[in-house]
Structures are given as structure tokens and as C-alpha cells.
N, C-alpha and C positions, 0 to 999 in steps of 0.2 A: 436264195442266199440269205434272205432275212430270217427265215424260219429256221436255218441252222444256226445262224448268229445267235437268236433269241433263246435256243435250247444249251447254249454252250457255257461252261464254267466261266469265261470271261465276261458275258452277259451277266450272269448272276451277281458277279462281284462288283460289276459296276451299277447294277440296280440297287445293291446293298447301299453303295457309296452315295448314289443319288437319292435315296431314302434318307440316308443321315443327313445329307446336305440341307434337304427340306425340312427335316425337324429343327436342326440348329438354327437356320434360317428365320423360321417361325418363331423359336425361343428366344433368339437374340444372341449376339456375341458374348460369350462368356456366361451366359445365365444356364442354371441347372446342373453346374457343375463346380465342384469345389474349387476355391481361388488357388493359384499356384504359387502366390506369394502374399504374405500379410498386408492387410488393409488395401487390397488392389484396388484401383480406380477404374470404373468403367469408362471404356476407351471409345468414344463415339466414331472417331476416324476409322479404327480398326474395324469397327462393326460395319461402317458403310464401305470399305474396301472389301470386306469378308463377304457381305451379302452381294455385291455386284459380281464377284469372283466366284460365289457359290450358283449364282444364277447362269452365269456362262457356263460352268462346268454342267448343270443340269441341260441345258440347251445342246451342250456337245458340239457347238459349231465354230469355237474358238479357243482351245486350250491355251494358245500362247497369252493370249489377253487375259485369260483367267489366272495363269501363272504369275503374270506380271502384278494383277490385283492382290493376289495373295500374300505376295512378297511385300508389297506395301502394307497389309494388314500386319504381318509379322514385323514388319520394321516398327510399327506404331505399338504393337502390343507382343512383345518376344515371349511371354511367358504364358502362353495360352496353347495348350497342347493340341486342341482341335484344329487349329490354323494349319500347324504343321502336318496334320491328318490330312486335312483336304490338300495341302501342297503334296503330299506323298500319293495321293489318289490321281491328281492331276498329270504328275508326272508319270505315274505308272500307265494311264492311257495315252501318254505321249511316247511310250515305249523307252522312256529313260529310268530303267529300272534301279540301277546303281544309286542314282539321285533320290528315288523315290525311297529306296531305303533308309538312306541317311535321313531324309526328313522324317521318317517313321520311328527310326531310332532316338532321334531328338525328342520327338513327341514322347515317347516312352521313358525317356530321362525326367521328363517333366511330370508325366502321369503313368505311373507303372501299372495303375489299375484301369486304364483305358481300352476296353474291348475292342472300340472302332481301329485303334491303332494295330492292337494285336492281330486282327482279321486280316487288315490291309496288308501288315507285313507279311503274313501267312501267303497271300495271293502275290506279292512281288517274289517270295523266296520260291513258290513252284514255277513262276515265270524264269527265274534263274536257276532251274533244274536243283533244287535244294529241298526234297521233299519231305525228309526226315526233320530238318530244321522248320519247314512250314507247318508240320503236324505238332511240333512242340508249342508254336505260336497259336494254333488253335485250341490246344489244351489251355492256355494262358487267356485267351477270348473266352473260353466258357468259365474258367475259374472267376473271371472277373466281371461276368455278365448280371448287370442290374435289372430289375424289373422293367424299368422303361426302355431297355435295350433288347427288349424281346424279339423285336421285328428282326433283329440280326440272326436269331438262332438258326433258320433254315438256311440261310446264306454260310455260316459257320459248319453246318452239317454238309452242305454241298461241297466245300472246300476240303474237309476231311474226308468225304468219299472219294473226291477226286485224286486226293494226296495216296489213300491207301491203296487205292486201285493200281496207280502208278507205281508202288511199292510191293504189289502182287499180296497185299495182305486181304485174301477172301473172305476168311471168317469174321474178321473184324469189321469189314466193310459190308458184309451181307448183314450181319447182327445191327450195326448202325443204320442201315438203310430200312430194315423191318421195324427197327424201334422207331424211327421216325413216321413209317407209315402208320403203327399203331398210335402214336401219339397226335398226329395232325389230321387235318381232312384230306380225302383223296384229292380234292382242288388244291390243297397247298402243297402235296408232294407229288403231283403229276409230274412237274418239270424234273424233280429228283428221280423217279421212276423212269423216265424216258430218256434222261440223261446217261445214269449210271446203270440201268438195269440191264442193257445189253451187254455193256461193257462187264460187269458183273457176270453173267452167265456165260461169257466167252472165259473170263477168268476161272469161273467154277469148273468148265469143262476141261481145261488145261491143266487145273489142279488134280482131277479126277484121273486123268490120263497118266501124270506125273506120279500119283499115288499108286496107280495100276503097275506101271513099270518099276517103282521102288519096291513094291510088296514081290514083284516077280524076280527080283534080285536080293530078297530078303533084307532091304533097307527100310528105314522109316525117315518120315519128313521131319524137319527140324521146326520145332515149335518156336514162332516168334514172339515177342515180349509183348504184354498188353501195352495199348496206346498210352496209356498213365506214366509207362515205365520207359518209354522212347527218351 
């Protein structure tokens, strides 16, 4: 059971969220990000609540308490998008997807270039059965990715592959996986290959069968738009 869970897209999303929380906790609340309001004062109460919520989220043993703490952090410092992203991630892990989506949209209103918010939103939209909208969020996450956010790149690729396969976009998914394998080490892409490789193989076989049937009827397959045109 644990082995299957650790190779799931959900686990990959959760791993990314936990890594981000660790990074934010080490950096401190509000640091390494542009202030969302002029002359914003560093809020020690918000930092304390944020760190406590992040630690509970990392431990994964009490999401309700983590949610209560992050709500207190947001009350103390309502203009920090990262706190709203963490709130969205907590709600996502509690299967409260609609509320998670609302928090992430609020984060993006404050910080439209927040890659963490975009990829978290993609995961929520995936859970809600909205793969096309999720892919658009992946594109936004990649567009706004900064050098210090590169730890998220494989997680974004993982989410893109999951969504592309759901949409039966075989060629795009295959090209994306091949590009990831060429760019990263075999250890880094092992999870991607184990999760998405078999699904891509099945999709490829179905596509070939459909292509052969279409040829037999004198038909052609419809070409889907490129990912950046979705």
C-alpha cells in the first residue's frame, strides 16, 4: 500500500508542498519574496503561526490544527500569498478541494507570479476533474518559475504528464517525458518513468489501434493543439 502511494501523483504533489513548506520555514515568513504592500512590516505573530502550521503540515498528523494555525497567520498578516498557498495545500490534503481552490485564487490575486500557487491550483483542478484548466495552470507555473524554485520543476512535469494522459494527448506526453529523461538524471526521473511510462505505453497502443482503424476507413486523426495553445 505504501509503495503504491509513494508512486502516485498525489504523493508527488504532497512531496512538493512539504518541500516548499520546509524552504519557507527556513527562510522565515515573508522573506525572499517581494512585499505585497508598500513598507510592509515583518509580522512576528504571523511568522510564529506560520511555522507552527507548516510543521504540523510536514508531520501530516493533524491537518485541522494546521488549518487553525494558518488561519491565525493570515489574520495577522493577510497580504502574504504564501500563507494562502499553504492554506490551500492543507485543505487539498483534507479533500476540501473547493475551499482549497478559493485560497489559491486569493493567493494568485496577491501574487500572480507565484509558481507555488499555480502548481497547487493545477493539482486541485486535477482532483476536481478539470484537466484542461489544470494544464493552463501548469503553463503559468512554468512561466513564472524562478531559479530558486527549480525544486518544483519535476513536480510540475509530473502534474503535466498526469493531465496530458487523462486527455489522451499521447504525443505531447511522450515528448515531455522524453525531454525530462534527457534533462535529469535517471534517479530523478525514476518516479516519472514508473508512474507514467506504463500509462503512456497503454495510451500509445490504443492510439495505434485507433489510427489503424481510421486508415482502414480512409479517415485521419484530428491533430490536437499544442500545450501552450490550450
